[in-house]
N, C-alpha and C positions, 0 to 999 in steps of 0.2 A: 405198942406203936411209938410211944414217947421214947422208949429205950432205943428202938430202931432209928428214929430220927436223930437222937442224941449221938448214936454211933456214926451215922452218916455224916453228921455235922463235924464230929471229931475227925473223921477220915478226910473230909474236905479241908479242914483247918490244918491237919497234918501235912497234906499234900502242898498246901500253900506255903506252909512253913519250910518244908524241904525245898520247894522251888525257890523261895526268896533266899534261903540260906545258901543254896547252890550259887545263885547269882552273886551274893555277897562274897563267897569264896573265890569265884572267878574274877570278880572285880578287884579283890585284894591281891590275887595272884598277878593280874595284869599290872596293877600299880607297883607291885614288887619288882616285876621285870623292868618296867620303865625306870624305876629308881635305880636299880642295879646298872642299867645301861647308861644312865646319866652319870653315875659315879665312875664307871669305866671310861666314859668319854672325857670327863673332867680330869681323871687321872692321866689319861693319854695326852691330853692337851697340856697338862702341867709338866709332864716329862718332856714333851716337845718344846714348850716354851723355855724350859730350863736348858735344854740342849741348844736352842737358838741363841739364848743369852750367852751361854758358854762360848759358842762359836764366835759371836760378835765381839766378845771381850778379847779373844785370841786375835781376831782380825784387826781390831783397833790397836792392839799392841804392835803388830808388824807395821801397820800404817804410820805409827808414831816414829818408826825408825827412819833413817835417812836413805834407805835402800830402794824405796819405791815412791812414786809420785801419785798423789790423789787429785783428781780433777773435780772442780765444783766447790760449793760452799759447805761448811760444816753444818749449817742449819737446813740443808736440803731435806726433803720429805723422806727419801729412801737412800739407803747406803748399799751400793752394788760393788761387789768384789769378784773379779774373774781371774782364775788361775789359767794362764795360757802358756803354750810353748810356741815360739816364733816359727818353728819348723813343722808344726802340726797343721795338717790340711783342714781339719775341722775348725781350728782356731782362725785360719784364714777365711773360711766360710762364715764363721760367726762375725768376724770383723766386716766382711762384705755385706752381710745381711742386716747387721744391727748398729754399726758404728755411727752412721748418719743420724739415726734415731737417738742414740745415746748422746751425741753432741747437742742435739736439739733439747733434750731433757736437762742436760747440764746447764745450758744457757738460760733455761726457764727456771732454774733452781729447784728442779723436781728430784734430781738424784745427785749423789756424790759418787764418783766412779773411780775405781782403782783396778788396774791390771797388775797381777803378780806374775812375773816371768818365772816359769818353772821348767828348767831344762832337763829333758828326759829322753830325747830322741837321738841326738848326735852331738859332735863337737861344735858344730855351728850353733846349736841350741845354747850351749854354754857361752860361746862368744857373744851372742846377741843378748843373752840375759845379762852378761857383764856390761855390755854397752848400754843396755837399758838402765842399769843401776847408775852408771857413770853419768848418763845424760839427765837422769831424773834429779840429780843434785845441782845441775847447772841451768837447765832450761826453765823458762816460765811456762805457764799453762798453755798459752797459744803456741809457743815453740814446741812444746812436748807433744801436742796433738799432731803437729806437722811431722815431728820425728816418728811418731807411731805409724803414720801412713807410709812414710818412706821405708821404714823397717819392714813392714808387712809386704811391701812391693819387692824389696831386695831379697828377703828370705824365701820368696817363692821361686828363686833361681836354684839351680843345682849346686852352684858353688858361690853362695853370697859372700860379699866382702864388707867388712866393717867400714872401711874407708869410703865406700860408695854412699854410705849413709851420712857419715860425718862431714863429707865434702859439700853437703848442701847448706852448711852453716858458715857464718863469717869466720875469718881466720882466728880471731881471739877465742871465739866459742869453740872452734875445732881444737885449739890447743888445750883448753880447759877440759873438754871431754876426753881427749886422749890421755891427759895427765891422770884423770880419775880412773880411766879404763886400765891403765898399766899399774897404777898404785895399788888397787884392790883386786888383784887377779882372781882371788878365790872367794870373792863376796857372794857369788851366785850359789855357793854351797850353803850359805845361811838360809837363803830362800828355799832351796830344795829341802833342807831339814825342816823348815817351817811347814812346807807343803806335806811332808810325810806326817807331821803331827796333826795336820788337818785331814789326814787320810785321803789325800788326793790320789786317785787311781788312774785318772785320764784327764785330758784337757780338750776343750775348755770345761772347767768346773765353776759353776756360778753360785754365788751366795747373795741373797737380798735380805738385808736386816738379819743376817745370821742364819737364814733358812736356805738349805741347799735346794736349788731349782733342778727338777728332774725331767722336765719336758719343755718342748718348744711352746706348747700351748700355755703352760704356766708362766713362762718367760714373757710372752707377748702380753698376757694379762697384767703382769707386774709392771711392764714398761709402757703402759698406756699413757 
């Protein structure tokens, strides 16, 4: 009887051991999966952050040139860069939907905003990219915002004219813009080459702090 009881006890203990050992194995397996997932997540984030920093460094470099104008203060919370083509319908819609909000955020020192004119549609695209470069070197921030609004309105026409934009400014300013416009006739090529280095496939293409924005939902969230 003692032997039988001993064997029964051993069997019970063995079953308990197997049960607990199985639970420990499952627990360790789950921990391993969680750890591996965290490592993958951290690795992906690290690559993403590195890519964003790389993008931001490139964008900062072009912003330091005298070919584009940045609106807002350097100490703003976010840096927004948008590649646009003045002849692009989607860019016109972007301007219509977001520019008032962007103006408000600039005034509140929440964003620093830069549009990079990227001519890819037709010769008018090239003309107004060149005009943008010329005007950005002459106009102050308030005047440049006015300039942008006039350009978007003019380039919505079938045959937009540079003079119809420039004529909105005082004579001295007109002269300076025209001089710049004719002096650097191929300056828009530099911006196009930069856009290609940034792998711009379509406009508008939006970067916020180096991160490419891929949806309207994400954009609205970033521009709160």
